[in-house]
C-alpha positions as CSV (number, residue, x, y, z in Angstrom):
1,M,-33.0,40.1,66.1
2,K,-36.2,37.6,64.8
3,A,-38.9,40.3,63.6
4,K,-35.3,41.9,61.8
5,S,-34.8,38.6,60.0
6,I,-38.3,38.1,59.1
7,F,-38.8,41.4,57.6
8,F,-35.5,40.6,55.3
9,W,-37.0,37.3,54.3
10,I,-40.1,39.7,53.4
11,F,-38.4,42.0,51.6
12,S,-36.5,39.7,49.7
13,I,-39.3,37.8,48.4
14,L,-41.5,41.2,47.6
15,L,-37.9,42.1,46.0
16,M,-37.6,39.2,43.4
17,F,-41.1,39.7,42.3
18,S,-40.9,42.6,41.4
19,I,-37.8,42.3,39.1
20,F,-39.9,39.3,38.1
21,V,-42.3,41.2,37.1
22,Y,-40.1,44.1,35.6
23,Q,-38.0,41.6,33.5
24,K,-41.3,40.2,31.6
25,L,-42.4,43.7,31.0
26,T,-39.0,44.4,29.6
27,G,-37.9,41.5,28.0
28,P,-38.2,40.4,24.5
29,T,-41.5,38.6,25.1
30,S,-43.3,41.3,26.5
31,H,-46.0,42.6,23.5
32,V,-46.4,46.2,21.9
33,R,-49.7,46.7,22.8
34,G,-52.1,49.9,22.4
35,K,-55.3,51.3,20.9
36,I,-56.7,53.0,17.5
37,E,-60.1,54.3,16.5
38,V,-60.7,53.3,13.0
39,D,-64.4,54.5,11.3
40,N,-66.0,54.8,15.0
41,E,-64.3,51.6,16.3
42,V,-61.7,51.1,19.0
43,I,-59.3,48.8,17.9
44,G,-56.9,46.8,20.4
45,Y,-53.9,45.6,19.1
46,K,-51.4,43.2,20.2
47,L,-48.2,43.0,18.4
48,I,-45.6,40.1,19.5
49,R,-42.0,40.6,19.7
50,T,-41.3,36.9,19.4
51,W,-42.1,33.9,17.8
52,S,-41.7,30.1,18.9
53,G,-41.6,27.2,16.7
54,K,-41.5,26.4,12.8
55,T,-44.2,28.1,11.5
56,D,-44.8,31.4,10.1
57,A,-46.0,34.4,13.1
58,E,-49.4,35.2,13.6
59,I,-50.4,38.8,14.3
60,K,-54.2,38.5,14.8
61,I,-56.2,41.9,15.5
62,T,-59.5,42.6,15.9
63,V,-62.0,44.2,13.3
64,H,-65.4,43.7,13.4
65,N,-65.6,45.9,10.5
66,E,-65.2,44.6,7.2
67,N,-65.4,47.8,5.4
68,V,-61.3,48.0,7.2
69,H,-59.0,46.4,5.7
70,G,-55.3,46.0,7.0
71,K,-51.6,45.2,4.9
72,Y,-48.4,44.9,6.7
73,I,-44.7,45.8,5.5
74,Y,-42.2,44.0,6.3
75,K,-38.1,42.8,6.4
76,R,-35.2,41.0,8.0
77,Y,-34.2,42.5,10.8
78,K,-30.2,43.4,9.6
79,S,-29.9,42.5,6.2
80,F,-30.0,44.2,2.8
81,D,-33.6,43.2,2.0
82,T,-36.3,45.8,0.7
83,W,-39.4,46.5,1.8
84,D,-41.9,43.2,1.2
85,T,-45.9,44.4,1.1
86,L,-48.5,41.9,1.9
87,K,-52.1,42.4,2.4
88,M,-53.5,41.1,5.8
89,T,-56.6,38.2,5.5
90,R,-59.7,38.6,7.2
91,D,-61.1,35.4,9.1
92,N,-64.6,36.4,10.4
93,A,-63.9,39.5,12.6
94,K,-59.8,38.7,13.2
95,L,-56.9,40.1,10.4
96,I,-54.4,38.3,10.4
97,A,-50.6,39.2,9.2
98,Y,-48.3,36.2,8.7
99,I,-44.9,36.6,9.5
100,P,-42.2,34.6,7.4
101,H,-40.4,32.3,9.1
102,Q,-36.6,32.8,9.8
103,P,-33.9,30.7,11.6
104,P,-33.5,30.5,15.2
105,A,-32.2,34.1,16.4
106,G,-33.3,35.5,13.1
107,K,-35.2,39.1,13.0
108,V,-37.7,40.4,11.3
109,I,-39.0,44.3,11.7
110,Y,-42.6,44.8,10.3
111,K,-45.5,47.7,10.2
112,I,-49.3,47.2,10.1
113,I,-51.3,49.5,8.6
114,L,-55.4,49.7,8.6
115,T,-56.8,51.6,5.4
116,D,-60.6,52.4,6.6
117,D,-63.6,52.7,3.1
118,K,-62.7,56.1,2.5
119,G,-59.1,55.2,2.0
120,T,-57.9,56.4,5.0
121,K,-54.8,55.0,6.1
122,Y,-54.0,54.1,10.1
123,Y,-50.5,52.8,11.3
124,L,-51.2,50.9,14.5
125,T,-47.2,52.2,15.7
126,E,-45.2,55.2,14.9
127,E,-41.9,52.8,15.1
128,P,-41.6,49.0,13.5
129,V,-41.6,46.1,15.6
130,I,-39.0,43.5,15.8
131,I,-39.4,40.4,16.2
132,R,-37.2,37.5,16.9
133,F,-37.6,33.7,16.1
134,K,-37.0,31.3,18.3
135,E,-37.3,27.0,18.3
136,H,-39.5,25.8,21.1
137,V,-37.9,25.5,24.4
138,P,-39.3,22.2,26.7
139,A,-41.1,23.2,29.7
140,L,-38.7,20.9,31.5
141,V,-35.4,23.1,30.6
142,L,-37.1,26.4,30.9
143,I,-39.0,26.2,33.9
144,P,-36.4,25.4,36.2
145,H,-34.2,27.8,34.3
146,I,-36.0,30.5,35.1
147,I,-36.9,29.3,39.1
148,F,-33.3,29.0,39.6
149,M,-32.1,32.8,38.8
150,F,-35.3,33.8,40.9
151,L,-34.2,32.0,43.7
152,A,-30.4,33.8,42.8
153,M,-32.1,36.9,43.4
154,F,-33.7,36.6,46.6
155,F,-31.0,34.7,48.1
156,S,-29.0,37.2,47.1
157,T,-31.2,40.3,48.3
158,R,-31.2,37.9,51.7
159,A,-27.4,37.5,51.8
160,G,-26.4,41.0,51.6
161,L,-28.8,41.9,54.2
162,E,-27.4,39.5,56.4
163,A,-24.1,40.7,55.8
164,L,-25.1,44.4,56.8
165,F,-27.7,43.6,59.7
166,I,-27.5,40.4,61.5
167,K,-24.3,38.9,60.3
168,R,-25.1,35.0,61.4
169,K,-25.8,33.6,58.0
170,T,-24.1,35.2,55.6
171,Y,-22.1,32.1,54.0
172,N,-24.7,29.7,53.9
173,L,-27.0,32.2,52.0
174,A,-23.8,33.1,49.8
175,L,-23.2,30.0,49.3
176,L,-26.8,29.0,48.7
177,T,-26.8,31.9,46.0
178,A,-24.1,31.2,44.4
179,I,-25.4,27.6,44.0
180,F,-28.9,28.7,42.0
181,L,-26.5,31.2,39.7
182,L,-24.6,28.0,38.6
183,L,-27.1,25.8,37.8
184,G,-29.9,28.4,36.4
185,G,-27.3,30.5,34.5
186,L,-24.3,28.1,33.7
187,I,-26.7,24.8,33.6
188,F,-29.7,25.0,32.2
189,G,-29.2,28.9,31.0
190,P,-26.9,27.6,28.0
191,I,-29.7,24.4,27.8
192,V,-32.6,26.6,27.0
193,Q,-30.2,28.7,24.7
194,K,-29.2,25.7,22.4
195,Y,-33.0,24.6,21.9
196,A,-34.0,28.0,21.2
197,F,-31.2,29.3,19.0
198,D,-29.0,26.7,18.4
199,A,-25.9,28.3,20.8
200,Y,-25.0,26.9,23.9
201,W,-22.9,29.9,24.5
202,T,-22.3,33.6,22.7
203,G,-21.3,35.6,24.9
204,W,-17.6,36.2,25.4
205,P,-15.3,34.8,24.0
206,F,-17.2,33.9,21.1
207,G,-19.7,36.4,20.7
208,N,-21.1,39.7,22.4
209,D,-24.3,38.1,23.9
210,L,-25.1,40.4,27.0
211,T,-27.5,37.8,28.8
212,D,-24.3,35.4,29.1
213,N,-21.7,37.9,30.0
214,K,-23.6,39.4,32.8
215,T,-24.6,36.1,33.9
216,A,-20.7,35.1,33.8
217,I,-19.9,38.5,35.6
218,A,-22.7,37.9,38.1
219,M,-21.2,34.3,38.8
220,L,-17.9,35.3,38.8
221,V,-18.6,38.1,41.7
222,W,-20.6,35.5,43.7
223,A,-18.0,32.8,43.4
224,Y,-15.6,35.6,45.0
225,A,-17.5,36.4,47.4
226,V,-18.1,33.2,49.4
227,F,-14.5,32.3,48.6
228,Q,-13.9,35.4,51.0
229,L,-16.7,34.3,53.3
230,H,-15.1,31.2,53.6
231,K,-12.0,33.1,54.9
232,N,-13.6,35.6,57.1
233,K,-17.2,34.5,58.0
234,S,-17.7,38.1,59.3
235,S,-16.9,40.0,55.3
236,V,-19.2,42.2,55.0
237,F,-18.4,44.0,51.5
238,W,-18.3,41.4,49.3
239,P,-21.9,40.0,49.8
240,V,-22.8,43.4,49.8
241,F,-21.2,44.1,46.6
242,A,-22.0,40.7,45.1
243,A,-25.9,41.7,45.9
244,I,-25.9,45.1,44.5
245,I,-23.9,43.9,41.6
246,L,-26.7,41.5,40.8
247,L,-29.5,43.7,41.5
248,A,-27.7,45.9,38.7
249,I,-28.1,43.0,36.5
250,Y,-31.3,41.9,36.5
251,L,-32.7,45.6,36.4
252,I,-31.0,45.2,32.6
253,P,-33.6,44.2,30.5
254,H,-34.0,41.0,29.7
255,S,-32.2,39.9,26.3
256,L,-31.5,43.5,25.6
257,I,-28.2,42.5,23.3
258,G,-29.4,39.0,22.5
259,S,-28.8,36.6,20.0
260,Q,-29.7,37.9,16.6
261,L,-28.6,36.6,13.1
262,D,-26.8,39.4,10.8
263,F,-28.2,38.8,7.5
264,T,-25.7,40.7,6.2
265,Q,-23.2,39.2,7.1
266,I,-24.7,35.8,6.1
267,E,-25.4,37.3,3.0
268,A,-21.9,38.7,2.0
269,T,-20.2,35.0,2.7
270,N,-22.9,33.5,0.1
């Protein structure tokens, strides 16, 4: 039994870190990366999809060949804008595009084109890249939010395995899961949202923010699982069901339907 318990702890840790990597790779902070060959030079690029602070977003691409020039086209996402075209500035081996700063949750769609000395154009991506602007979130708020959310995932997995195979400490593990969900999702989560997008909650009933909505669902399911376990410590269905629900929620890319401004609506009301 002890060996089985140790195995389940290790499995829960590995799953937690796997989900962390998955969320990192699929979330809005992951960059669009690639390589393209221009005039016999292989150029690697990293196109950002999120920007914090109050300055224009900088996209830098290393291009050593000074005969290669760049330009970028952009417009606000969900707006009536037409495409604007600007030249990239050169700073030694760097070509730099400056995407105009937007208010929190504002998005810009952009595309970068390189041109060699023969006039041949090279599009870095087939589809435009969308970048979302947000305000700076202090580390003292962001780090606890992340830690608590992944501890919730860790204890959720362990509670589900405990309920299925060992049946000794399911209630305690479920309670820890609910506590960390409460701290990470419903206390620090809204604070992070307020710093980043100037709104504590944009899920139901105030909006359709998927991150907020799935956090609320996870909290409700795990709270009910704890309630059922409080009545019957040997309950299996609800902790297992809650663990599956939370895993499914974490498999949804972070901020898939997140906070964003609809400039068409803003312009229509002005």
